[in-house]
TIGU-954524 format. One line per 4 residues: their letters; for each residue x, y negated, z of C-alpha. Coordinates in steps of 0.001 Angstrom, whole numbers, plus 500000, padded with zeros to 6 digits. Example, Ala and Ser with C-alpha at 12.3 -4.5 7.8 and 13.67 -1.06 7.14 Angstrom:
BEGIN
as	512300/504500/507800 ~ 513670/501060/507140
END
This chain:
BEGIN
miks	507595/489722/515149 ~ 508619/489578/511516 ~ 511707/491657/510850 ~ 514065/491988/507897
nggi	516391/494739/509116 ~ 518008/495025/505747 ~ 514727/495801/503997 ~ 511771/494049/502466
igpd	510358/491610/504952 ~ 507020/492382/506506 ~ 505318/493116/509807 ~ 506413/494877/512946
nvtt	508108/498207/512302 ~ 508334/497566/508566 ~ 511661/499321/508207 ~ 511610/502002/510846
ggpf	507972/502341/511625 ~ 506953/502974/515189 ~ 504832/505313/517271 ~ 501239/505629/516114
gtas	499131/503063/517815 ~ 501924/500494/518117 ~ 502683/499827/514463 ~ 500272/497094/513493
gvfk	500323/497479/509746 ~ 499645/493751/509552 ~ 501221/490751/507872 ~ 500860/487965/510423
lgev	501056/484931/508206 ~ 501300/482591/511162 ~ 504663/484148/512055 ~ 506240/483536/508657
tdli	505462/479827/508443 ~ 509107/478793/508177 ~ 509770/481363/505461 ~ 506801/480084/503517
kdsk	507890/476448/503887 ~ 511383/477307/502697 ~ 510091/479460/499848 ~ 512032/482413/501196
wpta	509370/485056/500913 ~ 510950/487833/498825 ~ 508939/488180/495678 ~ 511812/489024/493374
gpgg	515545/489435/493289 ~ 518067/486648/492639 ~ 517788/487474/488965 ~ 514037/486877/489064
hqva	513066/490482/488325 ~ 509351/491085/488860 ~ 507845/494577/488930 ~ 504542/494457/487062
nscr	502863/497721/487984 ~ 502663/500639/490343 ~ 500770/503913/490302 ~ 498120/504501/492956
fndg	497830/508121/494139 ~ 494725/509377/495955 ~ 495228/512638/497823 ~ 491472/513283/497894
ssdn	491443/513702/494102 ~ 494766/515613/493948 ~ 496531/512935/491920 ~ 500046/513808/490793
lskt	502552/513722/487933 ~ 504279/516819/486557 ~ 507043/517689/484089 ~ 508614/521009/483078
psgd	512061/520660/481452 ~ 512725/522766/478382 ~ 516423/522988/479155 ~ 518751/522791/482144
gsrv	520119/519478/483329 ~ 522653/519100/486085 ~ 521519/521067/489110 ~ 524388/519883/491311
kwtw	524331/516118/490764 ~ 521261/513887/490479 ~ 519611/510809/492028 ~ 515959/509961/492742
sgwv	514948/506354/493414 ~ 511588/504716/493964 ~ 509537/502246/495978 ~ 506630/503614/498024
krcs	503766/502141/500028 ~ 502000/504696/502225 ~ 498237/504900/502736 ~ 498013/507929/505050
lghq	500085/509379/507869 ~ 501336/512939/508203 ~ 502640/515312/505533 ~ 502951/513328/502299
pifs	505065/514606/499343 ~ 507255/512267/497300 ~ 508471/514843/494762 ~ 509050/518581/494646
tpgn	510266/521392/492412 ~ 508534/524584/493603 ~ 510857/526914/491666 ~ 509759/530482/492315
ssni	508294/529449/495693 ~ 510150/532039/497746 ~ 513831/532028/496822 ~ 514465/528555/495455
ydef	512640/525228/495718 ~ 513216/521525/496498 ~ 510923/519262/498519 ~ 511229/515567/499328
yfns	508491/514231/501609 ~ 507205/512470/504696 ~ 506760/515289/507192 ~ 503946/515834/509703
tdki	505565/513383/512145 ~ 506153/510731/509437 ~ 509892/511271/509122 ~ 511532/511458/505704
qfsa	512871/514931/504898 ~ 514544/516663/501988 ~ 514621/520465/501998 ~ 516507/522560/499460
vvsg	516042/526323/499638 ~ 518060/528992/497828 ~ 517778/532725/498485 ~ 515836/531989/501650
tqya	518488/529647/503108 ~ 517352/526075/503775 ~ 519601/523043/503498 ~ 518009/519868/504753
lrtk	518270/516327/506006 ~ 515607/514653/508156 ~ 515479/511184/509670 ~ 514981/510450/513324
rqfr	513054/507331/512331 ~ 509357/507369/511543 ~ 507748/505419/508710 ~ 504193/504464/509614
dfsa	503463/500991/508298 ~ 500612/500729/505804 ~ 501485/497180/504747 ~ 505122/497840/503818
wysi	506889/498798/500616 ~ 509921/501034/501244 ~ 512840/501496/498864 ~ 513967/505147/499023
vlif	516986/506609/497229 ~ 517990/510279/497526 ~ 521401/511282/496161 ~ 522122/515000/495627
dsnn	525768/515887/494986 ~ 526480/519437/496141 ~ 529890/519611/494435 ~ 531182/516700/496496
stas	534317/517658/498425 ~ 533164/515471/501331 ~ 530533/517484/503178 ~ 528690/514451/504545
drmq	528244/513029/501030 ~ 526483/516053/499515 ~ 523071/514597/500289 ~ 522554/510905/500962
lwin	519413/509036/501931 ~ 519208/505267/501490 ~ 516285/503237/502908 ~ 515915/499592/501878
gvrt	519497/499472/500662 ~ 521022/500932/503827 ~ 522415/504457/504008 ~ 520981/506612/506777
aead	523947/507600/508945 ~ 524454/511103/510316 ~ 523721/509785/513806 ~ 520258/508799/512542
ledi	519507/512261/511117 ~ 517926/515170/512992 ~ 518966/517817/510485 ~ 522291/517820/508697
tfkd	522448/521404/507376 ~ 522901/519878/503909 ~ 526626/519712/504718 ~ 526808/523477/504179
aqny	525320/523272/500687 ~ 528541/523019/498650 ~ 528155/524079/495014 ~ 524475/524817/495568
nsat	522368/524728/492378 ~ 519107/522966/493117 ~ 515754/524049/491733 ~ 515415/520541/490301
nksg	516458/520345/486636 ~ 516228/524069/485997 ~ 514594/524967/482705 ~ 511014/526159/483189
yvty	510723/524889/486767 ~ 508019/522227/487041 ~ 508813/519016/488950 ~ 505954/517187/490658
igrv	505717/513589/491794 ~ 503178/513260/494574 ~ 502571/516989/495065 ~ 504113/519887/496951
ttns	502878/523481/496561 ~ 505190/525477/498841 ~ 504729/525853/502588 ~ 502118/523220/503526
aayy	500566/522224/500192 ~ 499761/518519/500039 ~ 499336/515474/497803 ~ 500687/511972/498188
dgym	498364/509158/499280 ~ 499671/505706/498423 ~ 501503/503646/495828 ~ 504760/504200/493938
seva	506658/501806/491688 ~ 509994/501780/489848 ~ 510393/505567/489993 ~ 513712/506638/488494
fqnd	515349/510026/488166 ~ 518986/510032/487095 ~ 520398/513384/486039 ~ 524091/514204/485681
satt	524818/511265/487973 ~ 525082/510649/491688 ~ 524546/506912/491918 ~ 526747/505454/494633
pvdk	526484/502712/495628 ~ 522774/502226/495180 ~ 523153/498660/493970 ~ 522176/499843/490495
fgef	518609/499957/491808 ~ 518475/496924/494083 ~ 520356/494151/495820 ~ 520269/492055/498955
nsvt	518870/488586/498486 ~ 521719/486264/499430 ~ 519374/483859/501232 ~ 517076/486223/503134
niwv	519274/489364/503271 ~ 516234/491311/502102 ~ 516594/494328/499816 ~ 514832/493662/496509
pkdi	514648/495608/493225 ~ 516780/495082/490147 ~ 515770/495564/486533 ~ 516797/499175/485874
sglt	515437/499508/482345 ~ 518953/499449/480895 ~ 520368/502304/482984 ~ 521336/505667/481522
fgtn	519154/508400/483019 ~ 520769/511522/481528 ~ 519424/514957/480612 ~ 515900/515408/482000
gsyl	516167/511934/483558 ~ 513346/509425/483340 ~ 512168/505971/484377 ~ 508498/505462/485239
dfkd	507395/501823/485173 ~ 503651/502613/484986 ~ 503036/499868/482442 ~ 500931/502083/480127
ssal	497602/502574/481897 ~ 496566/505222/479369 ~ 499688/507311/480029 ~ 500965/506645/483535
gnda	503612/509363/483248 ~ 505385/507809/480259 ~ 509164/507695/480432 ~ 510045/504069/479682
agsn	513685/505006/479010 ~ 513244/507983/476687 ~ 511075/510991/476001 ~ 511083/512837/479332
nfta	507442/512061/479981 ~ 505430/513308/482925 ~ 501869/514560/482616 ~ 499361/512515/484591
nnlt	497107/514894/486534 ~ 493793/513420/487722 ~ 495188/509912/487253 ~ 493262/507442/485091
sidq	493723/503860/483965 ~ 492121/502533/487156 ~ 495088/504028/489059 ~ 497438/501531/487454
sidt	497911/498825/490093 ~ 499472/495363/490257 ~ 500318/495937/493927 ~ 504107/496325/493720
ctnn	507367/495980/495614 ~ 507724/492395/494308 ~ 504104/491358/494881 ~ 502561/493123/497843
fatl	498750/492869/498039 ~ 496577/493266/501098 ~ 494703/496531/501593 ~ 492532/497905/504375
npla	494316/498947/507553 ~ 493511/502429/508920 ~ 495036/501406/512264 ~ 492085/499043/512795
slpn	489664/501840/513770 ~ 489502/503451/517161 ~ 489958/507231/516960 ~ 487562/507942/519836
tgvs	484617/506238/518211 ~ 484801/507582/514716 ~ 487292/506682/512055 ~ 486303/505617/508582
tfse	487560/507563/505584 ~ 489981/505536/503480 ~ 490816/506282/499849 ~ 491988/504728/496576
gnlv	495030/503034/498024 ~ 493198/502032/501224 ~ 490798/499888/499241 ~ 487718/502118/499548
sqgv	486295/502766/502991 ~ 483456/505067/503983 ~ 482066/504573/507445 ~ 480980/507424/509688
ngsy	478129/507814/512135 ~ 479282/506570/515508 ~ 481519/503873/514095 ~ 480621/500296/513260
vngg	483748/499242/511387 ~ 484812/500610/508032 ~ 487811/498405/507306 ~ 489900/495346/508098
stfq	492597/493722/505955 ~ 496326/494185/506476 ~ 496873/490464/505899 ~ 496020/488057/508676
mttg	495132/484546/507528 ~ 495998/481484/509587 ~ 495861/478623/507084 ~ 494952/478085/503461
kwya	492142/479132/501146 ~ 491669/482806/500287 ~ 489378/484817/498027 ~ 488394/488499/497952
evky	485615/490683/496504 ~ 483745/493670/497912 ~ 481740/496150/495832 ~ 479015/498024/497657
lats	479282/501630/496455 ~ 477008/503857/498542 ~ 474965/504239/501692 ~ 473287/507040/503584
gdvg	471064/504703/505555 ~ 469701/501169/505600 ~ 471443/499108/502919 ~ 470717/495974/504902
riii	472962/497101/507739 ~ 476240/496408/505929 ~ 478169/493388/507203 ~ 481046/491625/505439
gitq	483082/488729/506758 ~ 486002/487665/508926 ~ 487137/488523/512409 ~ 489883/487225/514637
dvse	492300/490048/515350 ~ 492952/493626/514347 ~ 492225/494633/517925 ~ 488888/492859/517672
isrl	487976/494971/514659 ~ 488329/498007/516877 ~ 486364/496259/519614 ~ 483310/496184/517364
nqdn	483121/499911/517989 ~ 483464/499412/521715 ~ 480800/496745/521813 ~ 478176/499036/520305
gsln	477920/496861/517265 ~ 477481/493641/519175 ~ 478389/490760/516899 ~ 480151/488642/519467
ttyn	482236/485514/519122 ~ 484955/487176/517072 ~ 482765/487817/514016 ~ 481508/485603/511210
nydg	479700/487565/508541 ~ 477007/488031/505893 ~ 474784/491125/505884 ~ 472892/493108/503279
aggk	469535/491820/504545 ~ 470493/488239/503685 ~ 471412/487114/507185 ~ 474524/485589/508699
nvqg	476149/485812/512098 ~ 478417/483072/513393 ~ 480168/483891/516641 ~ 477208/485726/518120
tgst	474373/483634/516662 ~ 472346/485117/513809 ~ 470143/483358/511228 ~ 469006/483590/507608
ygsd	471546/482738/504949 ~ 471075/484082/501423 ~ 469736/486847/499220 ~ 469696/490526/500037
fgln	472461/492514/498385 ~ 472643/496215/497652 ~ 474299/499043/495801 ~ 476829/498109/493095
diig	476590/494420/493924 ~ 479887/492547/494213 ~ 480137/490151/497139 ~ 482689/487347/496830
iald	484257/485805/499945 ~ 485876/482378/499937 ~ 487577/481496/503218 ~ 488720/477898/503651
ldne	490749/477770/506861 ~ 491959/474252/506129 ~ 488385/472960/506523 ~ 486934/475786/508672
klyf	484385/476851/506036 ~ 483241/480266/504822 ~ 481301/481016/501617 ~ 479758/484160/500125
svng	478584/484960/496603 ~ 476558/487844/495170 ~ 477470/488813/491607 ~ 478999/485415/491006
twqn	476190/483299/492536 ~ 477220/481402/495659 ~ 474660/481814/498418 ~ 472898/478954/500172
sgvp	473852/476799/497153 ~ 477408/476921/498433 ~ 480219/474935/496803 ~ 483586/476368/497918
tsgs	485437/473439/496349 ~ 483543/470824/498407 ~ 486343/470652/501003 ~ 485482/469046/504331
tgtg	481927/468386/503143 ~ 481331/472137/503182 ~ 478242/472203/500966 ~ 476312/475390/501732
aitg	479133/476793/503868 ~ 479004/478903/507004 ~ 480526/476726/509720 ~ 480932/476761/513460
fssp	484080/478799/513792 ~ 487453/477353/514669 ~ 490715/477549/512793 ~ 493494/479555/514453
sssi	495527/476407/515034 ~ 492918/474961/517397 ~ 491274/477549/519600 ~ 492001/480996/518215
sggy	495397/482630/518272 ~ 496514/485078/515653 ~ 494309/484158/512712 ~ 491560/485967/510811
fffs	491159/489208/508893 ~ 488634/490104/506236 ~ 486525/493033/507436 ~ 483485/495148/506604
gsnt	481304/497323/508788 ~ 477777/498030/509898 ~ 475590/496538/512604 ~ 474422/499988/513625
naqn	476370/503179/514204 ~ 473901/505302/512219 ~ 475206/504279/508828 ~ 478045/505457/506619
ntvs	478194/502750/504029 ~ 480948/502879/501398 ~ 482581/499736/500049 ~ 485498/498974/497752
wnfg	487629/495913/498465 ~ 489497/493826/495939 ~ 492120/491499/497381 ~ 493413/490928/493865
spsf	494494/494473/493015 ~ 491168/496279/492450 ~ 490253/499929/492756 ~ 486997/499452/490822
aiss	486699/498644/487124 ~ 486851/494952/486226 ~ 484892/493962/483115 ~ 485901/490310/482844
gnad	489232/489676/484552 ~ 489904/486504/486507 ~ 493147/485459/488190 ~ 493581/482770/490825
gngf	495093/479359/490021 ~ 498621/480742/490390 ~ 497947/483514/487900 ~ 497752/486318/490467
gnfe	495038/488882/491028 ~ 492363/490531/488882 ~ 488804/489724/489948 ~ 485383/490301/488440
yavp	484225/486739/489004 ~ 485914/483366/488732 ~ 488081/482432/491697 ~ 487123/479000/493081
sgyl	489727/476325/492399 ~ 492357/476217/495138 ~ 491622/479697/496498 ~ 494201/482467/496267
alct	494478/486234/496179 ~ 495984/487881/499274 ~ 499441/488738/497956 ~ 503007/487851/498871
nnln	503667/485955/495651 ~ 501103/483417/496813 ~ 503025/482813/500023 ~ 505647/480961/498010
a	503123/479092/495911
END
């Protein structure tokens, strides 16, 4: 079920999340047909504002941004706003000011149970708010606004949390000790106290794993209402971002738009720059809150059979011994023509065992583990030894591929054809633009509209459980360096090789195209 719930439209549990194992983390394109036909998919606000870039944080490389103010700003009134797309569950910091670690510090984060929490500590006393809701969807962008106003005479307004344009009511909070924090001076904005984005050092040290865009910190101002940062689309009632470049951000305030790949911490509104720690130009992403790209879905692996290791914004997947699958896409395709690329990065075993292709359902991706690698009727793929498998029947297909090769996938669901390329050369003399003729195509599978419900996902894995191959996917927002740069016909995506005419990158802007 597609839900709006006052937030950006997406899959099940997009706004609230759900218990682990029930949140799908999937865009089911077949369930948004009417929205697509009516051009109602939210790609931008009524004013047409498009967010160009985000910053991709990888917790495995300790990515973060830091800034140490040289002078005090307001420590009693400030606002933090940003859009986030998670890539891991559990303890994930949004921002923090460690202070002196023992007597005073601020922390804003997803806690170990995936609830949003803000904790402010002074002289050992903690003031906090924490949601009852959990946020566990890997395919969703969330708008989060935290307002700190300790001098407010109304106790319930001293800390406010807004999710997708809707304030979190007291009844939806587990911890409301923030009401006792009148006239409390936060650690944030104190001279000499470093502020981190994507890192927390006190208590359980951790780094953020995911994407952030439109990060704004307003000092000397408690921004209520939050309509300075976003608005509800009058047609869809979906919360979408506004252009905030003209706002006043105050002492120590900043606006991070991530448009400068060489300096991702640059303050676009002034000189309060952050230092980029372990972040490089490749961490600038075009996956944003106004154009959401597919990634790999960690929920597609079964925990009892070995779970792949995901990194780089859930675009890189390393398989483990005992598991056949190392990734399936968050977007489910039911109609249309779609293009993606996969770069083969590493292997600890037989390079020919890697398989890349399409499968029917996210549950079927997990079933590959259960079936001991059996390539049954749900899989259509190309392997590193040059073979293909079409719904359980294997045969020769094309050239071998190996380390550092880039495999292109062109899926034509309108004509039930599938094509693969290796470093720009289409295998089996394939012609993806040949339509119903299907020159050189893999055929023999059915479109979802005829015999298969739910649609298809891109996936990668291994046909033996003794491999831990590593691949990097590019659904249009790459995690590996692109030397040439090719967009699809609508101008979206960044690919190494030319996108066949009529094929599109897996992103929400293409749903309106």
